[in-house]
VMD Tcl script that draws the C-alpha trace (Angstrom):
set ca {
  {0.00 0.00 0.00}
  {1.31 3.43 -0.95}
  {0.95 6.08 1.75}
  {2.06 8.94 -0.53}
  {-1.16 10.91 -1.02}
  {0.44 14.07 -2.43}
  {-0.71 13.15 -5.94}
  {-4.30 12.04 -6.18}
  {-6.34 11.50 -9.29}
  {-9.57 13.39 -9.67}
  {-12.70 11.30 -9.99}
  {-13.74 10.79 -13.63}
  {-15.54 13.83 -15.04}
  {-14.35 16.18 -12.32}
  {-12.36 19.28 -13.27}
  {-9.01 19.56 -11.46}
  {-8.35 23.19 -12.38}
  {-8.93 25.71 -9.60}
  {-12.17 27.65 -9.93}
  {-11.83 31.13 -11.37}
  {-13.10 33.73 -8.90}
  {-15.38 36.48 -10.06}
  {-17.36 39.30 -8.52}
  {-21.07 39.39 -9.33}
  {-22.99 42.56 -8.44}
  {-26.78 42.66 -8.81}
  {-29.39 44.48 -6.73}
  {-32.42 42.40 -7.81}
  {-32.55 39.37 -5.44}
  {-34.26 36.95 -7.84}
  {-31.88 37.69 -10.74}
  {-28.94 37.60 -8.33}
  {-29.82 34.15 -7.00}
  {-30.45 32.75 -10.49}
  {-27.19 33.99 -12.03}
  {-25.11 33.21 -8.95}
  {-26.31 29.59 -9.15}
  {-25.63 29.47 -12.89}
  {-22.08 30.80 -12.44}
  {-21.37 28.40 -9.58}
  {-22.66 25.44 -11.59}
  {-20.39 26.54 -14.45}
  {-17.43 26.13 -12.10}
  {-16.76 29.70 -10.99}
  {-16.14 30.79 -7.42}
  {-18.61 33.65 -7.05}
  {-18.37 36.59 -4.67}
  {-21.81 38.22 -4.67}
  {-22.79 41.79 -3.80}
  {-26.34 43.14 -3.54}
  {-25.48 46.83 -4.07}
  {-22.68 49.11 -5.19}
  {-21.25 49.62 -1.71}
  {-20.98 45.89 -1.04}
  {-19.46 45.34 -4.49}
  {-16.88 48.10 -3.95}
  {-15.93 46.58 -0.60}
  {-15.50 43.08 -2.10}
  {-13.53 44.54 -4.98}
  {-11.20 46.31 -2.56}
  {-10.72 43.15 -0.47}
  {-10.42 40.58 -3.27}
  {-9.71 42.53 -6.46}
  {-6.28 41.03 -7.09}
  {-7.74 37.52 -7.01}
  {-10.63 38.16 -9.40}
  {-10.68 36.75 -12.92}
  {-13.73 38.80 -14.01}
  {-16.49 41.20 -13.01}
  {-20.17 40.70 -13.84}
  {-22.20 43.71 -12.81}
  {-25.58 45.27 -13.22}
  {-25.25 48.92 -14.24}
  {-27.77 50.27 -11.71}
  {-26.81 48.91 -8.30}
  {-28.79 51.01 -5.84}
  {-26.59 52.35 -3.04}
  {-22.97 53.18 -3.82}
  {-21.11 53.20 -7.11}
  {-22.86 52.05 -10.26}
  {-21.58 49.30 -12.56}
  {-19.68 51.77 -14.76}
  {-17.70 53.05 -11.77}
  {-17.21 49.57 -10.36}
  {-15.64 48.46 -13.67}
  {-13.30 51.48 -13.68}
  {-12.18 50.59 -10.14}
  {-11.67 46.95 -11.15}
  {-9.48 48.07 -14.05}
  {-7.28 50.09 -11.68}
  {-6.56 46.81 -9.88}
  {-6.30 44.65 -13.02}
  {-6.21 46.56 -16.32}
  {-7.14 43.42 -18.29}
  {-10.04 42.22 -16.11}
  {-12.96 41.11 -18.30}
  {-16.21 42.93 -17.50}
  {-19.79 41.98 -18.30}
  {-22.45 44.62 -17.74}
  {-26.10 43.65 -17.42}
  {-28.94 46.13 -17.69}
  {-32.68 46.36 -17.89}
  {-32.32 49.89 -19.25}
  {-30.99 50.99 -22.57}
  {-27.43 49.84 -23.16}
  {-26.59 52.88 -25.31}
  {-24.18 54.35 -22.74}
  {-21.92 51.31 -23.00}
  {-19.99 52.81 -25.92}
  {-19.13 55.91 -23.87}
  {-19.07 54.63 -20.27}
  {-18.09 50.98 -20.66}
  {-14.48 49.86 -20.27}
  {-12.60 48.09 -23.10}
  {-12.72 44.27 -23.12}
  {-16.30 44.31 -21.91}
  {-19.73 43.38 -23.16}
  {-23.22 44.45 -22.25}
  {-26.09 42.00 -21.97}
  {-29.62 43.36 -22.09}
  {-32.14 42.01 -19.54}
  {-33.99 39.74 -19.76}
  {-31.30 37.26 -20.71}
  {-30.70 33.54 -20.37}
  {-27.95 32.02 -18.23}
  {-26.03 30.77 -21.24}
  {-25.50 34.32 -22.50}
  {-23.53 35.22 -19.37}
  {-21.49 32.00 -19.42}
  {-20.71 32.38 -23.14}
  {-19.72 36.04 -22.73}
  {-17.47 35.14 -19.78}
  {-15.79 32.34 -21.69}
  {-15.17 34.59 -24.69}
  {-13.78 37.46 -22.61}
  {-11.59 35.18 -20.50}
  {-10.20 33.59 -23.67}
  {-9.46 37.05 -25.13}
  {-7.74 38.05 -21.88}
  {-5.61 34.92 -21.89}
  {-7.60 32.97 -19.32}
  {-6.74 35.33 -16.42}
}
mol new
graphics top color blue
foreach p $ca { graphics top sphere $p radius 0.5 }
foreach p [lrange $ca 0 end-1] q [lrange $ca 1 end] { graphics top cylinder $p $q radius 0.2 }
display resetview
């Protein structure tokens, strides 16, 4: 019997890569719960904030460990999604950003950061996962 357990095989079908951590900011509880579950099931480690102040605090605490930001544009109290993305880019200039909005997305061209996309609400889970995968691939897999 070999007692060396430093190298263990993952069970079949289980991913052995570490989960990419992202910050998800959304002030609508039902949407937040749905997308948080979707992101977690897709293999991401999700830090969730319910308003701009909570998102800014999580960004300050964990920003250097984040692979991406997914944020609603209107977040209630505190900074909005545009400002949150600018702060994220001060920490990591290449951080992929996905904006979600129930309003018009026309400001994205002027207020959005480069290497970002905007997804209009209502949307399906797969749109967020696909956008994340594309942006992470463009950024080199952060």
